[in-house]
VOTOR-442702 format. One record per residue (C-alpha): residue in three letters; residue number from 1; x negated, y, z. Coordinates in steps of 0.1 Angstrom, whole numbers, plus 5000, padded with zeros to 4 digits. Each point is the difference from the previous one (the first is absolute). Example, Ala and Ser with C-alpha at 12.3 -4.5 7.8 and 13.67 -1.06 7.14 Angstrom:
% residues 2
<'Ala'; 1; <4877; 4955; 5078>>
<'Ser'; 2; <4986; 5034; 4993>>
//
This chain:
% residues 213
<'Met'; 1; <9074; 9176; 1957>>
<'Lys'; 2; <5031; 5003; 5021>>
<'Ala'; 3; <5005; 4962; 5001>>
<'Asp'; 4; <4966; 4993; 5015>>
<'Lys'; 5; <5012; 5000; 5036>>
<'His'; 6; <5029; 4977; 4992>>
<'Ile'; 7; <4978; 4976; 4980>>
<'Ala'; 8; <4974; 4998; 5027>>
<'Thr'; 9; <5028; 4993; 5026>>
<'Tyr'; 10; <5015; 4972; 4979>>
<'Arg'; 11; <4967; 4984; 4993>>
<'Arg'; 12; <4992; 4999; 5037>>
<'Leu'; 13; <5033; 4981; 5005>>
<'Arg'; 14; <4986; 4971; 4979>>
<'Thr'; 15; <4977; 4991; 5029>>
<'Gln'; 16; <5028; 4998; 5025>>
<'Pro'; 17; <5014; 4965; 5010>>
<'Leu'; 18; <5035; 5009; 4987>>
<'Trp'; 19; <4989; 5008; 4965>>
<'Arg'; 20; <4974; 4972; 4998>>
<'Leu'; 21; <5028; 4976; 5009>>
<'Leu'; 22; <5025; 5014; 4975>>
<'Ser'; 23; <4975; 4999; 4972>>
<'Ser'; 24; <4987; 4964; 5007>>
<'Thr'; 25; <5012; 4971; 4978>>
<'Tyr'; 26; <5020; 4983; 5027>>
<'Gly'; 27; <5007; 5031; 5021>>
<'Leu'; 28; <5037; 4999; 4996>>
<'Thr'; 29; <5002; 4963; 5009>>
<'Val'; 30; <4979; 5006; 5031>>
<'Ile'; 31; <5023; 5029; 5010>>
<'Gly'; 32; <5031; 4977; 4995>>
<'Leu'; 33; <4985; 4972; 5021>>
<'Leu'; 34; <4990; 5022; 5029>>
<'Gln'; 35; <5032; 5020; 4999>>
<'Ser'; 36; <5021; 4969; 5003>>
<'His'; 37; <4982; 4987; 5031>>
<'Leu'; 38; <4988; 5031; 5018>>
<'Asn'; 39; <5025; 5027; 4992>>
<'Glu'; 40; <5034; 4985; 4994>>
<'Arg'; 41; <4998; 4972; 5026>>
<'Glu'; 42; <4975; 5009; 5027>>
<'Cys'; 43; <4975; 5028; 5005>>
<'Ser'; 44; <4973; 4976; 5011>>
<'Leu'; 45; <4993; 4963; 4999>>
<'Pro'; 46; <4977; 4976; 5017>>
<'Ala'; 47; <4972; 4988; 4976>>
<'Ser'; 48; <5013; 4964; 4999>>
<'Ile'; 49; <5035; 5010; 4990>>
<'Leu'; 50; <4988; 5025; 4973>>
<'Phe'; 51; <4977; 4975; 4985>>
<'Glu'; 52; <5027; 4973; 4999>>
<'Arg'; 53; <5025; 5023; 4983>>
<'Leu'; 54; <4974; 5014; 4975>>
<'Thr'; 55; <4989; 4965; 4992>>
<'Arg'; 56; <5035; 4990; 4989>>
<'Asp'; 57; <5004; 5032; 4980>>
<'Leu'; 58; <4966; 4995; 4983>>
<'Glu'; 59; <5010; 4964; 4990>>
<'Glu'; 60; <5032; 5013; 4984>>
<'Leu'; 61; <4980; 5027; 4981>>
<'Arg'; 62; <4976; 4974; 4987>>
<'Ile'; 63; <5029; 4979; 4988>>
<'Gln'; 64; <5013; 5031; 4981>>
<'Gly'; 65; <4966; 5003; 4984>>
<'Glu'; 66; <4985; 5027; 5021>>
<'Asp'; 67; <4962; 4999; 5006>>
<'Phe'; 68; <4996; 4998; 5038>>
<'Pro'; 69; <4972; 4974; 5005>>
<'Gln'; 70; <4990; 5009; 5035>>
<'Thr'; 71; <5015; 4991; 5034>>
<'Ala'; 72; <5023; 5022; 5019>>
<'Gln'; 73; <4973; 5005; 5026>>
<'Ala'; 74; <4976; 5012; 4973>>
<'Tyr'; 75; <5025; 5025; 4986>>
<'Val'; 76; <5009; 5013; 5034>>
<'Ala'; 77; <4963; 5006; 5007>>
<'Asn'; 78; <4996; 5018; 4967>>
<'Trp'; 79; <5031; 5022; 5007>>
<'Leu'; 80; <4987; 5008; 5034>>
<'Ser'; 81; <4967; 5012; 4987>>
<'Asp'; 82; <5017; 5019; 4972>>
<'Gly'; 83; <5021; 5019; 5026>>
<'Tyr'; 84; <5034; 4985; 4991>>
<'Leu'; 85; <5004; 4982; 5034>>
<'Glu'; 86; <4991; 5008; 5036>>
<'Arg'; 87; <4990; 4973; 5025>>
<'Arg'; 88; <5007; 5002; 5038>>
<'Phe'; 89; <4994; 4976; 5029>>
<'Pro'; 90; <5027; 5010; 5026>>
<'Pro'; 91; <4992; 4994; 5037>>
<'Gly'; 92; <5012; 4965; 5010>>
<'Ala'; 93; <5004; 4988; 4964>>
<'Thr'; 94; <4986; 4967; 4989>>
<'Glu'; 95; <4992; 5011; 4965>>
<'Glu'; 96; <4995; 5032; 4980>>
<'Lys'; 97; <5030; 5018; 4983>>
<'Tyr'; 98; <5001; 5018; 4967>>
<'Glu'; 99; <5019; 5032; 4991>>
<'Leu'; 100; <5003; 5021; 4969>>
<'Ser'; 101; <4975; 5028; 4997>>
<'Thr'; 102; <5012; 5036; 4994>>
<'Ala'; 103; <4988; 4997; 4964>>
<'Met'; 104; <5022; 4969; 4995>>
<'Val'; 105; <5030; 5017; 5016>>
<'Glu'; 106; <4994; 5030; 4976>>
<'Ala'; 107; <4998; 4976; 4970>>
<'Ile'; 108; <5033; 4983; 5009>>
<'Arg'; 109; <5017; 5034; 5006>>
<'Phe'; 110; <4986; 5013; 4967>>
<'Leu'; 111; <5013; 4971; 4980>>
<'Ser'; 112; <5034; 4999; 5018>>
<'Asp'; 113; <5006; 5036; 4991>>
<'Ile'; 114; <4993; 4992; 4963>>
<'Ala'; 115; <5022; 4968; 5001>>
<'Glu'; 116; <5028; 5018; 5018>>
<'Pro'; 117; <5001; 5036; 4988>>
<'Thr'; 118; <5032; 5008; 5019>>
<'Ser'; 119; <4982; 4996; 5033>>
<'Ala'; 120; <4989; 5037; 4998>>
<'Leu'; 121; <5037; 5010; 5000>>
<'Asp'; 122; <5005; 4979; 5031>>
<'Leu'; 123; <4971; 5017; 5017>>
<'Leu'; 124; <5013; 5034; 4992>>
<'Ala'; 125; <5033; 4990; 5015>>
<'Gln'; 126; <4982; 4988; 5032>>
<'Val'; 127; <4983; 5034; 5002>>
<'Glu'; 128; <5034; 5018; 4999>>
<'Ile'; 129; <5014; 4977; 5026>>
<'Ala'; 130; <4970; 5006; 5023>>
<'Arg'; 131; <5005; 5037; 4996>>
<'Leu'; 132; <5037; 4997; 5009>>
<'Leu'; 133; <4992; 4980; 5031>>
<'Gly'; 134; <4974; 5026; 5010>>
<'Asp'; 135; <5025; 5028; 4996>>
<'Leu'; 136; <5027; 4982; 5020>>
<'Arg'; 137; <4976; 4993; 5028>>
<'Ala'; 138; <4988; 5036; 5000>>
<'His'; 139; <5034; 5017; 4999>>
<'Leu'; 140; <5021; 4975; 5020>>
<'Gly'; 141; <4974; 4989; 5025>>
<'Leu'; 142; <5004; 4964; 4991>>
<'Ser'; 143; <4980; 4971; 5014>>
<'Met'; 144; <4994; 4971; 4977>>
<'Ile'; 145; <4981; 4968; 4996>>
<'Val'; 146; <4983; 4995; 4966>>
<'Ile'; 147; <4989; 4966; 4989>>
<'Ser'; 148; <4980; 5002; 4968>>
<'His'; 149; <4970; 4987; 4980>>
<'Asp'; 150; <4994; 5036; 4988>>
<'Ile'; 151; <4973; 5014; 5022>>
<'Gly'; 152; <5004; 5034; 4984>>
<'Leu'; 153; <5037; 5001; 5009>>
<'Ile'; 154; <4991; 4990; 5036>>
<'Gly'; 155; <4975; 5028; 5002>>
<'Arg'; 156; <5025; 5026; 4988>>
<'Leu'; 157; <5030; 4989; 5021>>
<'Thr'; 158; <4988; 4986; 5033>>
<'Asp'; 159; <4984; 5012; 5032>>
<'Arg'; 160; <4990; 4966; 5013>>
<'Val'; 161; <4991; 4968; 4981>>
<'Ala'; 162; <4994; 4963; 5005>>
<'Val'; 163; <4981; 4981; 4974>>
<'Met'; 164; <5009; 4964; 4995>>
<'His'; 165; <4977; 4974; 4985>>
<'Gln'; 166; <5008; 4963; 4997>>
<'Gly'; 167; <5029; 5002; 5024>>
<'Arg'; 168; <4983; 5020; 5028>>
<'Met'; 169; <4994; 5036; 5009>>
<'Val'; 170; <4964; 5010; 4994>>
<'Glu'; 171; <5003; 5037; 5007>>
<'Val'; 172; <5024; 5022; 5019>>
<'Gly'; 173; <4998; 5037; 5006>>
<'Ala'; 174; <5006; 5035; 4988>>
<'Thr'; 175; <5003; 4999; 4962>>
<'Ala'; 176; <4973; 5026; 4994>>
<'Gly'; 177; <4976; 4983; 5023>>
<'Val'; 178; <5005; 4965; 4986>>
<'Leu'; 179; <4997; 5011; 4964>>
<'Ser'; 180; <4968; 5021; 5007>>
<'Ala'; 181; <4982; 4975; 5024>>
<'Leu'; 182; <5006; 4969; 4979>>
<'Cys'; 183; <4990; 4976; 5028>>
<'His'; 184; <5013; 4969; 4983>>
<'Pro'; 185; <4988; 4989; 4965>>
<'Tyr'; 186; <5035; 4994; 4989>>
<'Thr'; 187; <5010; 5036; 5007>>
<'Glu'; 188; <4970; 5011; 4980>>
<'Arg'; 189; <5011; 4978; 4971>>
<'Leu'; 190; <5035; 5014; 5001>>
<'Leu'; 191; <4987; 5036; 5000>>
<'Ser'; 192; <4974; 4994; 4973>>
<'Ser'; 193; <5026; 4986; 4977>>
<'Val'; 194; <5022; 5030; 5001>>
<'Ile'; 195; <5003; 5015; 4965>>
<'Gly'; 196; <5013; 5034; 4988>>
<'Leu'; 197; <5031; 5004; 4979>>
<'Glu'; 198; <5017; 5032; 5011>>
<'Glu'; 199; <4992; 4990; 5035>>
<'Glu'; 200; <4984; 4969; 5016>>
<'Thr'; 201; <5014; 4966; 4993>>
<'His'; 202; <4988; 4965; 5009>>
<'Pro'; 203; <5005; 4964; 4986>>
<'Ala'; 204; <5017; 4975; 5022>>
<'Met'; 205; <4978; 4983; 5025>>
<'Asp'; 206; <5007; 4988; 5035>>
<'Gly'; 207; <5019; 5027; 5018>>
<'Val'; 208; <4999; 5033; 5019>>
<'Leu'; 209; <5026; 5010; 5026>>
<'Gly'; 210; <5003; 5037; 5007>>
<'Asp'; 211; <5020; 5017; 5028>>
<'Ala'; 212; <5011; 5035; 4994>>
<'Ser'; 213; <5013; 5019; 5030>>
//
């Protein structure tokens, strides 16, 4: 049967964190909670701050009749083991920090594309602008500084790049070298979250500065 390959592929997807989350009873609520704290406001949060904010949200959800009987700490532990969160202990920090996993970033992006179907048009426009900038640079010998959250755009347009995370530069060097070596975990997260439309695009995170010369 011609459909066998596709069926097998889609069935395998059910074991991935993204699809397990989307199919769970409270998956959409979990995505909304984590997006509001670890995507729209900050990329990472100390455990105490995340627990405090989630505790307030869970209390509000209970008032609305939602069934969330556990503590914020318990839910974060579950989400960590399920692959929706990542935990780090930065050097010099007094407590651990939490960030969205790649699976959670993909879930947020997937739902955002459904909720805002015109975003694909915006991305196509971005691709055309990137092409125009590349042509101008090639034909006129322009130098430019590109500030973007789009790691795919940075890779196409720049010769050197500086990756910024939480207000400081964590990597600086030739673009090809930085994007292939992936010395810093944040750079790896940026690159792993690149998706394909016509060309690579990326959801807004902390920031990448590219210098094209």
